[in-house]
C-alpha beads as a LAMMPS data file, in Angstrom:
LAMMPS data file: protein, C-alpha beads

164 atoms
163 bonds

1 atom types
1 bond types

-500.0 500.0 xlo xhi
-500.0 500.0 ylo yhi
-500.0 500.0 zlo zhi

Masses

1 110.0

Atoms # bond

1 1 1 0.041 0.030 0.075
2 1 1 1.145 3.483 -1.178
3 1 1 0.007 7.119 0.422
4 1 1 0.696 10.194 -1.609
5 1 1 0.965 13.504 0.226
6 1 1 0.539 16.437 -2.477
7 1 1 2.182 19.045 -1.330
8 1 1 1.572 18.970 2.490
9 1 1 1.992 22.109 3.813
10 1 1 2.492 21.073 8.515
11 1 1 5.354 19.345 9.390
12 1 1 3.747 17.583 12.433
13 1 1 1.140 15.820 10.116
14 1 1 3.590 14.580 8.209
15 1 1 5.298 12.886 11.060
16 1 1 2.323 11.031 11.935
17 1 1 1.159 10.117 8.493
18 1 1 5.137 8.902 7.884
19 1 1 4.312 6.802 11.564
20 1 1 1.438 4.913 10.658
21 1 1 3.479 4.420 7.155
22 1 1 5.963 2.854 9.352
23 1 1 3.561 1.471 11.696
24 1 1 1.560 -0.166 8.685
25 1 1 4.365 -0.743 6.155
26 1 1 2.626 1.710 3.853
27 1 1 4.862 3.172 1.620
28 1 1 5.459 7.540 1.811
29 1 1 5.466 9.661 -1.557
30 1 1 5.444 13.090 -1.704
31 1 1 4.620 15.542 -4.046
32 1 1 6.791 19.153 -3.637
33 1 1 6.882 22.249 -3.286
34 1 1 6.973 21.115 1.024
35 1 1 5.264 23.292 3.205
36 1 1 8.592 22.423 5.140
37 1 1 11.566 21.002 5.568
38 1 1 12.029 17.137 6.053
39 1 1 14.791 17.115 8.851
40 1 1 12.919 20.296 11.104
41 1 1 11.812 19.110 14.823
42 1 1 8.586 18.884 14.302
43 1 1 8.400 16.261 12.037
44 1 1 11.062 14.015 14.330
45 1 1 8.762 15.037 17.016
46 1 1 5.834 13.473 15.558
47 1 1 7.126 10.720 13.776
48 1 1 9.417 10.238 16.792
49 1 1 11.944 7.688 16.267
50 1 1 10.022 6.101 13.403
51 1 1 10.979 8.445 10.628
52 1 1 14.607 6.551 9.834
53 1 1 12.043 3.215 9.421
54 1 1 9.598 5.331 6.625
55 1 1 9.883 3.910 3.078
56 1 1 9.797 7.492 1.550
57 1 1 10.242 8.855 -1.761
58 1 1 9.916 12.728 -3.112
59 1 1 9.502 13.766 -6.882
60 1 1 9.599 17.272 -8.183
61 1 1 5.341 17.107 -8.831
62 1 1 2.691 14.960 -9.679
63 1 1 3.839 14.614 -13.377
64 1 1 7.063 13.021 -12.356
65 1 1 5.099 10.845 -9.553
66 1 1 2.903 9.451 -12.813
67 1 1 6.258 9.043 -14.930
68 1 1 7.862 6.536 -12.268
69 1 1 4.616 4.920 -11.286
70 1 1 3.207 4.558 -14.628
71 1 1 -0.031 2.207 -14.396
72 1 1 -1.024 3.233 -10.972
73 1 1 -3.927 2.725 -9.400
74 1 1 -4.773 5.897 -7.227
75 1 1 -7.391 6.622 -4.995
76 1 1 -7.652 10.366 -4.526
77 1 1 -8.623 11.484 -1.027
78 1 1 -11.301 14.630 -1.365
79 1 1 -13.591 16.380 -0.344
80 1 1 -15.301 16.792 -3.738
81 1 1 -15.794 13.005 -4.454
82 1 1 -18.885 11.136 -5.258
83 1 1 -18.395 7.494 -3.837
84 1 1 -17.386 6.822 -0.347
85 1 1 -14.178 5.693 0.618
86 1 1 -15.835 2.366 2.085
87 1 1 -17.829 1.963 -0.969
88 1 1 -14.899 0.634 -2.936
89 1 1 -12.257 -2.302 -3.341
90 1 1 -8.699 -1.761 -2.312
91 1 1 -5.995 -2.995 -3.875
92 1 1 -2.385 -4.112 -2.055
93 1 1 -0.871 -2.147 -4.295
94 1 1 -2.708 0.980 -4.744
95 1 1 -2.111 3.988 -3.877
96 1 1 -4.256 6.850 -1.579
97 1 1 -3.201 10.334 -2.391
98 1 1 -4.415 13.806 -0.232
99 1 1 -4.043 17.035 -1.066
100 1 1 -2.806 19.963 1.082
101 1 1 -4.092 21.510 4.365
102 1 1 -5.533 24.142 3.259
103 1 1 -6.434 23.212 0.246
104 1 1 -6.716 19.628 -1.393
105 1 1 -5.926 17.932 -4.461
106 1 1 -6.086 20.126 -7.246
107 1 1 -9.276 20.306 -9.781
108 1 1 -6.934 19.595 -12.603
109 1 1 -5.555 16.783 -11.010
110 1 1 -8.804 15.554 -9.814
111 1 1 -10.698 15.918 -13.080
112 1 1 -9.092 12.885 -14.765
113 1 1 -9.911 10.566 -11.685
114 1 1 -13.209 10.991 -11.277
115 1 1 -13.604 7.939 -10.859
116 1 1 -11.506 7.361 -8.322
117 1 1 -11.828 10.250 -6.398
118 1 1 -13.105 8.554 -2.962
119 1 1 -14.228 10.606 0.547
120 1 1 -15.164 10.391 3.798
121 1 1 -18.911 10.916 4.868
122 1 1 -19.274 14.023 7.491
123 1 1 -21.452 16.891 8.562
124 1 1 -21.937 19.157 5.773
125 1 1 -20.503 22.015 7.620
126 1 1 -17.409 20.939 8.397
127 1 1 -14.711 21.887 5.347
128 1 1 -12.417 18.772 6.378
129 1 1 -10.683 16.426 8.416
130 1 1 -7.119 16.967 9.850
131 1 1 -4.739 15.492 7.244
132 1 1 -3.176 12.953 8.775
133 1 1 -6.813 11.742 10.490
134 1 1 -7.747 11.000 7.519
135 1 1 -5.094 9.588 5.833
136 1 1 -5.512 7.349 8.871
137 1 1 -8.696 6.406 8.467
138 1 1 -8.722 5.920 4.199
139 1 1 -5.701 3.564 4.836
140 1 1 -6.558 1.181 7.757
141 1 1 -10.267 0.489 5.301
142 1 1 -7.539 -0.247 2.564
143 1 1 -5.389 -1.864 4.598
144 1 1 -8.619 -4.315 6.686
145 1 1 -10.115 -4.610 2.718
146 1 1 -6.392 -5.894 1.834
147 1 1 -6.003 -8.510 4.829
148 1 1 -3.916 -6.684 6.833
149 1 1 -1.105 -8.256 5.164
150 1 1 2.312 -8.797 7.530
151 1 1 0.734 -6.971 9.991
152 1 1 0.560 -7.977 13.675
153 1 1 -3.201 -9.317 14.743
154 1 1 -3.361 -9.889 18.483
155 1 1 -1.337 -8.168 20.913
156 1 1 0.246 -9.478 24.230
157 1 1 -0.450 -7.734 27.887
158 1 1 3.028 -7.037 29.705
159 1 1 2.919 -7.768 33.305
160 1 1 -0.098 -9.695 32.929
161 1 1 -1.962 -12.744 31.262
162 1 1 -5.579 -12.348 29.500
163 1 1 -7.918 -13.772 31.372
164 1 1 -9.046 -17.538 30.799

Bonds

1 1 1 2
2 1 2 3
3 1 3 4
4 1 4 5
5 1 5 6
6 1 6 7
7 1 7 8
8 1 8 9
9 1 9 10
10 1 10 11
11 1 11 12
12 1 12 13
13 1 13 14
14 1 14 15
15 1 15 16
16 1 16 17
17 1 17 18
18 1 18 19
19 1 19 20
20 1 20 21
21 1 21 22
22 1 22 23
23 1 23 24
24 1 24 25
25 1 25 26
26 1 26 27
27 1 27 28
28 1 28 29
29 1 29 30
30 1 30 31
31 1 31 32
32 1 32 33
33 1 33 34
34 1 34 35
35 1 35 36
36 1 36 37
37 1 37 38
38 1 38 39
39 1 39 40
40 1 40 41
41 1 41 42
42 1 42 43
43 1 43 44
44 1 44 45
45 1 45 46
46 1 46 47
47 1 47 48
48 1 48 49
49 1 49 50
50 1 50 51
51 1 51 52
52 1 52 53
53 1 53 54
54 1 54 55
55 1 55 56
56 1 56 57
57 1 57 58
58 1 58 59
59 1 59 60
60 1 60 61
61 1 61 62
62 1 62 63
63 1 63 64
64 1 64 65
65 1 65 66
66 1 66 67
67 1 67 68
68 1 68 69
69 1 69 70
70 1 70 71
71 1 71 72
72 1 72 73
73 1 73 74
74 1 74 75
75 1 75 76
76 1 76 77
77 1 77 78
78 1 78 79
79 1 79 80
80 1 80 81
81 1 81 82
82 1 82 83
83 1 83 84
84 1 84 85
85 1 85 86
86 1 86 87
87 1 87 88
88 1 88 89
89 1 89 90
90 1 90 91
91 1 91 92
92 1 92 93
93 1 93 94
94 1 94 95
95 1 95 96
96 1 96 97
97 1 97 98
98 1 98 99
99 1 99 100
100 1 100 101
101 1 101 102
102 1 102 103
103 1 103 104
104 1 104 105
105 1 105 106
106 1 106 107
107 1 107 108
108 1 108 109
109 1 109 110
110 1 110 111
111 1 111 112
112 1 112 113
113 1 113 114
114 1 114 115
115 1 115 116
116 1 116 117
117 1 117 118
118 1 118 119
119 1 119 120
120 1 120 121
121 1 121 122
122 1 122 123
123 1 123 124
124 1 124 125
125 1 125 126
126 1 126 127
127 1 127 128
128 1 128 129
129 1 129 130
130 1 130 131
131 1 131 132
132 1 132 133
133 1 133 134
134 1 134 135
135 1 135 136
136 1 136 137
137 1 137 138
138 1 138 139
139 1 139 140
140 1 140 141
141 1 141 142
142 1 142 143
143 1 143 144
144 1 144 145
145 1 145 146
146 1 146 147
147 1 147 148
148 1 148 149
149 1 149 150
150 1 150 151
151 1 151 152
152 1 152 153
153 1 153 154
154 1 154 155
155 1 155 156
156 1 156 157
157 1 157 158
158 1 158 159
159 1 159 160
160 1 160 161
161 1 161 162
162 1 162 163
163 1 163 164
């Protein structure tokens, strides 16, 4: 699974998303310009010590991304979509793209992806959810649909044992 952030602006969001990607074995793709430097302390604080384990790739623009990933199935997460994210079928090699915090994915990109635009339902008075929350919501649905491949599905207590 892959997450694409198109021109993210807030380092803490990208750090949180990076941590989620590490926890799920998901690659992160960053399309410039970024609203911050990747060495900023906010990224490292949000991503904690996981950032070094992140599979992250940077691209100058969306065109470069498409050139390097021809034929990629890209789901576009946008409030402008006609389809709800739970109503589509994700594949294990799919890409899910999210736009920058202040404006989302540009409509110039969206118009070419009408059938793969997806949305998270919310009340009409709300403009959008936090970017890192949106990524987690949609990514975990995609992972659920594809069987949580290679993920730990059971946990253990550290000091005690579960009662029988």
